[in-house]
C-alpha positions, 0 to 999 in steps of 0.5 A: 122325560122329554126327548131331544127332538133334534136327535130323532131324525127328520119327519121325512125319515120317520114317514119313510119308515112308516111307508116301509111298514105299510108296503111290507104289509101289502106284500102277497101273504105267504101261507106260513105268515100269520095275519097278526104279523101283517097287522103288526106292520100296519100298526107300526106304519100308523105309529111312525106316521103319527110320530113323524107329524109330532116331530114335524110340529116340535111335539115331544113324545115317548117311545110307546106303541100306544097310538091313542097316546100319540093321538092325544098329544096331537089333540092337546096341541089343538090339532083337529084329527079326522075320525079315520085318524082317531080310529087308528087307536084300535090298531094298538092291540096289534103292537104287542098282544097279537104278536105272541102266542096266548089266549087271543083269537087269531086275526082274520083276513077281514080284520087285516084288510080293515087295519090296512085301510086305516094305516093307508089313511093315516100315512096319507094324512101324515104326509099331507100334514108334513107337506103343509109345514 
């Protein structure tokens, strides 16, 4: 069901939320905090940044954590995405599964650093897209 985009706030507000998640993921990691939880913040930064671009372009979206779905919505509107933005789809796994105990491998510091690099690139790209509109 399409959402009334006028009730979702502005793209800038969504981008502010994305940046907040990104900044939170960059804070020094306390010993008790899991890498998985920091990766969740990188996923949230990407998700909110992409939704900011969708909102700025008037493209309706569902409230999902699936980054690939958000990327597909942008591409279906003829928006050409750099490969580094497309690569952000891999962060979707950090939205749910890795946040809970279960039969999953723990996230490593290297995996977190990769997720952080991707999130930084997506947020910067989203900001440049919104500024162009």
